[in-house]
A tleap script that builds the chain and sets N, CA, C and O, in Angstrom:
source leaprc.protein.ff14SB
mol = sequence {
  NMET VAL GLY HIE VAL ILE VAL ALA CYS VAL
  LEU VAL ALA LEU ALA THR ARG LEU ARG SER
  LEU LEU ALA ARG PRO ALA PHE ARG HIE ARG
  TRP GLU LEU THR THR GLY TRP LEU PHE ILE
  ALA VAL GLY ILE GLY VAL ALA ALA THR CALA
}
set mol.1.N position { -55.951 54.756 -10.007 }
set mol.1.CA position { -55.093 54.685 -11.179 }
set mol.1.C position { -53.625 54.586 -10.786 }
set mol.1.O position { -52.858 53.852 -11.408 }
set mol.2.N position { -53.239 55.324 -9.759 }
set mol.2.CA position { -51.849 55.275 -9.307 }
set mol.2.C position { -51.512 53.890 -8.771 }
set mol.2.O position { -50.392 53.409 -8.945 }
set mol.3.N position { -52.478 53.248 -8.120 }
set mol.3.CA position { -52.262 51.902 -7.584 }
set mol.3.C position { -51.925 50.907 -8.678 }
set mol.3.O position { -51.078 50.033 -8.492 }
set mol.4.N position { -52.593 51.041 -9.831 }
set mol.4.CA position { -52.335 50.138 -10.948 }
set mol.4.C position { -50.916 50.313 -11.480 }
set mol.4.O position { -50.261 49.344 -11.865 }
set mol.5.N position { -50.456 51.548 -11.497 }
set mol.5.CA position { -49.104 51.824 -11.983 }
set mol.5.C position { -48.077 51.214 -11.037 }
set mol.5.O position { -47.076 50.648 -11.477 }
set mol.6.N position { -48.331 51.332 -9.736 }
set mol.6.CA position { -47.416 50.763 -8.740 }
set mol.6.C position { -47.375 49.245 -8.866 }
set mol.6.O position { -46.301 48.645 -8.828 }
set mol.7.N position { -48.540 48.627 -9.017 }
set mol.7.CA position { -48.605 47.166 -9.167 }
set mol.7.C position { -47.858 46.735 -10.422 }
set mol.7.O position { -47.128 45.744 -10.403 }
set mol.8.N position { -48.038 47.479 -11.514 }
set mol.8.CA position { -47.343 47.138 -12.759 }
set mol.8.C position { -45.832 47.243 -12.581 }
set mol.8.O position { -45.093 46.386 -13.064 }
set mol.9.N position { -45.372 48.275 -11.897 }
set mol.9.CA position { -43.932 48.439 -11.669 }
set mol.9.C position { -43.376 47.302 -10.820 }
set mol.9.O position { -42.283 46.802 -11.084 }
set mol.10.N position { -44.126 46.897 -9.807 }
set mol.10.CA position { -43.686 45.792 -8.947 }
set mol.10.C position { -43.619 44.496 -9.753 }
set mol.10.O position { -42.669 43.727 -9.605 }
set mol.11.N position { -44.618 44.247 -10.605 }
set mol.11.CA position { -44.611 43.032 -11.422 }
set mol.11.C position { -43.440 43.011 -12.400 }
set mol.11.O position { -42.824 41.967 -12.616 }
set mol.12.N position { -43.137 44.156 -12.983 }
set mol.12.CA position { -41.993 44.235 -13.896 }
set mol.12.C position { -40.696 43.956 -13.138 }
set mol.12.O position { -39.827 43.241 -13.636 }
set mol.13.N position { -40.566 44.516 -11.938 }
set mol.13.CA position { -39.364 44.292 -11.136 }
set mol.13.C position { -39.233 42.813 -10.754 }
set mol.13.O position { -38.138 42.252 -10.798 }
set mol.14.N position { -40.345 42.190 -10.383 }
set mol.14.CA position { -40.309 40.771 -10.025 }
set mol.14.C position { -39.955 39.903 -11.230 }
set mol.14.O position { -39.184 38.951 -11.108 }
set mol.15.N position { -40.511 40.228 -12.380 }
set mol.15.CA position { -40.220 39.456 -13.587 }
set mol.15.C position { -38.742 39.570 -13.955 }
set mol.15.O position { -38.120 38.589 -14.362 }
set mol.16.N position { -38.191 40.763 -13.810 }
set mol.16.CA position { -36.774 40.960 -14.103 }
set mol.16.C position { -35.910 40.160 -13.146 }
set mol.16.O position { -34.931 39.538 -13.559 }
set mol.17.N position { -36.265 40.173 -11.877 }
set mol.17.CA position { -35.505 39.414 -10.872 }
set mol.17.C position { -35.597 37.914 -11.139 }
set mol.17.O position { -34.598 37.201 -11.049 }
set mol.18.N position { -36.792 37.441 -11.467 }
set mol.18.CA position { -36.967 36.022 -11.745 }
set mol.18.C position { -36.172 35.606 -12.975 }
set mol.18.O position { -35.589 34.522 -13.001 }
set mol.19.N position { -36.144 36.455 -13.987 }
set mol.19.CA position { -35.374 36.148 -15.194 }
set mol.19.C position { -33.893 36.025 -14.874 }
set mol.19.O position { -33.217 35.140 -15.400 }
set mol.20.N position { -33.380 36.902 -14.016 }
set mol.20.CA position { -31.963 36.837 -13.667 }
set mol.20.C position { -31.665 35.591 -12.827 }
set mol.20.O position { -30.598 34.993 -12.962 }
set mol.21.N position { -32.601 35.202 -11.964 }
set mol.21.CA position { -32.397 33.991 -11.166 }
set mol.21.C position { -32.445 32.743 -12.040 }
set mol.21.O position { -31.670 31.808 -11.840 }
set mol.22.N position { -33.363 32.732 -13.015 }
set mol.22.CA position { -33.504 31.558 -13.871 }
set mol.22.C position { -32.322 31.389 -14.819 }
set mol.22.O position { -32.176 30.342 -15.448 }
set mol.23.N position { -31.485 32.404 -14.923 }
set mol.23.CA position { -30.294 32.286 -15.757 }
set mol.23.C position { -29.286 31.330 -15.126 }
set mol.23.O position { -28.422 30.793 -15.818 }
set mol.24.N position { -29.394 31.117 -13.811 }
set mol.24.CA position { -28.487 30.194 -13.124 }
set mol.24.C position { -29.037 28.776 -13.237 }
set mol.24.O position { -30.187 28.536 -12.870 }
set mol.25.N position { -28.233 27.827 -13.740 }
set mol.25.CA position { -28.742 26.463 -13.981 }
set mol.25.C position { -29.292 25.769 -12.737 }
set mol.25.O position { -30.319 25.095 -12.820 }
set mol.26.N position { -28.641 25.916 -11.597 }
set mol.26.CA position { -29.111 25.224 -10.384 }
set mol.26.C position { -30.478 25.754 -9.965 }
set mol.26.O position { -31.374 24.979 -9.633 }
set mol.27.N position { -30.634 27.061 -9.982 }
set mol.27.CA position { -31.922 27.644 -9.599 }
set mol.27.C position { -32.991 27.260 -10.613 }
set mol.27.O position { -34.125 26.963 -10.237 }
set mol.28.N position { -32.639 27.264 -11.884 }
set mol.28.CA position { -33.614 26.933 -12.933 }
set mol.28.C position { -34.109 25.497 -12.760 }
set mol.28.O position { -35.304 25.236 -12.892 }
set mol.29.N position { -33.198 24.565 -12.464 }
set mol.29.CA position { -33.587 23.166 -12.280 }
set mol.29.C position { -34.555 23.026 -11.096 }
set mol.29.O position { -35.575 22.344 -11.197 }
set mol.30.N position { -34.225 23.677 -9.981 }
set mol.30.CA position { -35.097 23.622 -8.806 }
set mol.30.C position { -36.454 24.245 -9.104 }
set mol.30.O position { -37.484 23.730 -8.670 }
set mol.31.N position { -36.459 25.360 -9.849 }
set mol.31.CA position { -37.693 26.054 -10.216 }
set mol.31.C position { -38.576 25.142 -11.081 }
set mol.31.O position { -39.788 25.067 -10.877 }
set mol.32.N position { -37.956 24.453 -12.047 }
set mol.32.CA position { -38.716 23.576 -12.925 }
set mol.32.C position { -39.303 22.397 -12.155 }
set mol.32.O position { -40.441 21.998 -12.400 }
set mol.33.N position { -38.527 21.841 -11.223 }
set mol.33.CA position { -39.049 20.736 -10.400 }
set mol.33.C position { -40.223 21.198 -9.546 }
set mol.33.O position { -41.257 20.534 -9.481 }
set mol.34.N position { -40.051 22.344 -8.891 }
set mol.34.CA position { -41.095 22.850 -7.996 }
set mol.34.C position { -42.371 23.170 -8.754 }
set mol.34.O position { -43.457 22.758 -8.349 }
set mol.35.N position { -42.245 23.902 -9.852 }
set mol.35.CA position { -43.449 24.277 -10.601 }
set mol.35.C position { -44.078 23.065 -11.269 }
set mol.35.O position { -45.299 22.998 -11.411 }
set mol.36.N position { -43.259 22.111 -11.679 }
set mol.36.CA position { -43.806 20.891 -12.269 }
set mol.36.C position { -44.676 20.137 -11.282 }
set mol.36.O position { -45.797 19.749 -11.610 }
set mol.37.N position { -44.171 19.928 -10.080 }
set mol.37.CA position { -44.958 19.245 -9.047 }
set mol.37.C position { -46.182 20.057 -8.656 }
set mol.37.O position { -47.237 19.492 -8.367 }
set mol.38.N position { -46.051 21.376 -8.645 }
set mol.38.CA position { -47.186 22.238 -8.310 }
set mol.38.C position { -48.308 22.067 -9.327 }
set mol.38.O position { -49.470 21.926 -8.945 }
set mol.39.N position { -47.975 22.077 -10.613 }
set mol.39.CA position { -49.001 21.919 -11.643 }
set mol.39.C position { -49.620 20.528 -11.603 }
set mol.39.O position { -50.819 20.380 -11.842 }
set mol.40.N position { -48.820 19.506 -11.304 }
set mol.40.CA position { -49.360 18.155 -11.174 }
set mol.40.C position { -50.349 18.096 -10.018 }
set mol.40.O position { -51.428 17.520 -10.153 }
set mol.41.N position { -49.989 18.689 -8.881 }
set mol.41.CA position { -50.878 18.686 -7.715 }
set mol.41.C position { -52.175 19.439 -8.002 }
set mol.41.O position { -53.253 18.996 -7.604 }
set mol.42.N position { -52.074 20.568 -8.687 }
set mol.42.CA position { -53.277 21.333 -9.037 }
set mol.42.C position { -54.149 20.528 -9.984 }
set mol.42.O position { -55.371 20.506 -9.841 }
set mol.43.N position { -53.528 19.867 -10.949 }
set mol.43.CA position { -54.292 19.049 -11.883 }
set mol.43.C position { -55.016 17.903 -11.190 }
set mol.43.O position { -56.166 17.607 -11.516 }
set mol.44.N position { -54.354 17.257 -10.239 }
set mol.44.CA position { -54.980 16.174 -9.479 }
set mol.44.C position { -56.140 16.723 -8.654 }
set mol.44.O position { -57.202 16.107 -8.571 }
set mol.45.N position { -55.924 17.894 -8.042 }
set mol.45.CA position { -56.992 18.507 -7.238 }
set mol.45.C position { -58.192 18.871 -8.074 }
set mol.45.O position { -59.329 18.671 -7.644 }
set mol.46.N position { -57.966 19.399 -9.254 }
set mol.46.CA position { -59.089 19.749 -10.144 }
set mol.46.C position { -59.804 18.482 -10.614 }
set mol.46.O position { -61.034 18.444 -10.671 }
set mol.47.N position { -59.040 17.460 -10.945 }
set mol.47.CA position { -59.655 16.199 -11.395 }
set mol.47.C position { -60.467 15.553 -10.271 }
set mol.47.O position { -61.512 14.954 -10.525 }
set mol.48.N position { -59.988 15.674 -9.031 }
set mol.48.CA position { -60.691 15.060 -7.912 }
set mol.48.C position { -62.013 15.775 -7.619 }
set mol.48.O position { -62.972 15.149 -7.169 }
set mol.49.N position { -62.060 17.052 -7.868 }
set mol.49.CA position { -63.300 17.800 -7.575 }
set mol.49.C position { -64.290 17.731 -8.721 }
set mol.49.O position { -65.469 18.037 -8.541 }
set mol.50.N position { -63.827 17.333 -9.898 }
set mol.50.CA position { -64.751 17.290 -11.068 }
set mol.50.C position { -65.557 16.007 -11.074 }
set mol.50.O position { -66.376 15.797 -11.970 }
savepdb mol mol.pdb
quit
């Protein structure tokens, strides 16, 4: 049970940090490009295996 609380606290801290980073336009643009290409690659991989 304590492990779950620690994991939750770490996730909250990471989400807060990511939110503060995404407030900066340059970082947000890079983040959107990276995640966009990542989702495209995952989609292609799933389509290729189906």
